Every structure is written in structure tokens, then in C-alpha cells.
C-alpha positions, 0 to 999 in steps of 0.5 A: 500500500502506498503511503498516505499524503494525509499521514505525511502531513500529520508528521509534518504538523505534529512533529512527534518526539519519536518521529524516526521510530514511528516512521519505521514502525509505520513502514513495517506495518504498511509493508507487511500486507498490501491490504493494510492502509493508513489514515488519520483519525482522532488526532493520530495515525490509524492502520486498518485492513479489510477486516477492520481497524488494526492498530494506532499510535497512542501517546504520540506527544511522549518519547517512545513508540506506543502502538495499540492493537485493536484486537490484541486481546484476541491473540492466541498464545502468550506474548509477555512483551505485550502489555494489556489484556482483553 
């Protein structure tokens, strides 16, 4: 999927402290599957697929990259490196 002009504008206007890392995470997500697209909603970058919302960046004004998985609670198995729950 091609990168969105809307998301590029968001980076220019928002200037998050961890922009370089956020851009890398964005590149990985968008390259992972051609069905994933990106857009801006609720003041942040969202990712979605044909199945619906996938993830979004949260706490973008703070240093570090925080990615919320919309359906993370449905993941099967144990993922001790992920925070949160169902």
C-alpha cells in the first residue's frame, strides 16, 4: 500500500518526539500486507485492513513508540512483551 499524503502531513504538523521510530514502525506495518492502509483519525495515525481497524499510535506527544492493537486481546498464545489484556 502506498503511503498516505494525509499521514505525511500529520508528521509534518505534529512533529512527534519519536518521529524516526514511528516512521519505521509505520513502514513495517504498511509493508507487511498490501491490504493494510493508513489514515488519520482522532488526532493520530490509524492502520486498518479489510477486516477492520488494526492498530494506532497512542501517546504520540511522549518519547517512545506506543502502538495499540485493536484486537490484541484476541491473540492466541502468550506474548509477555505485550502489555494489556482483553
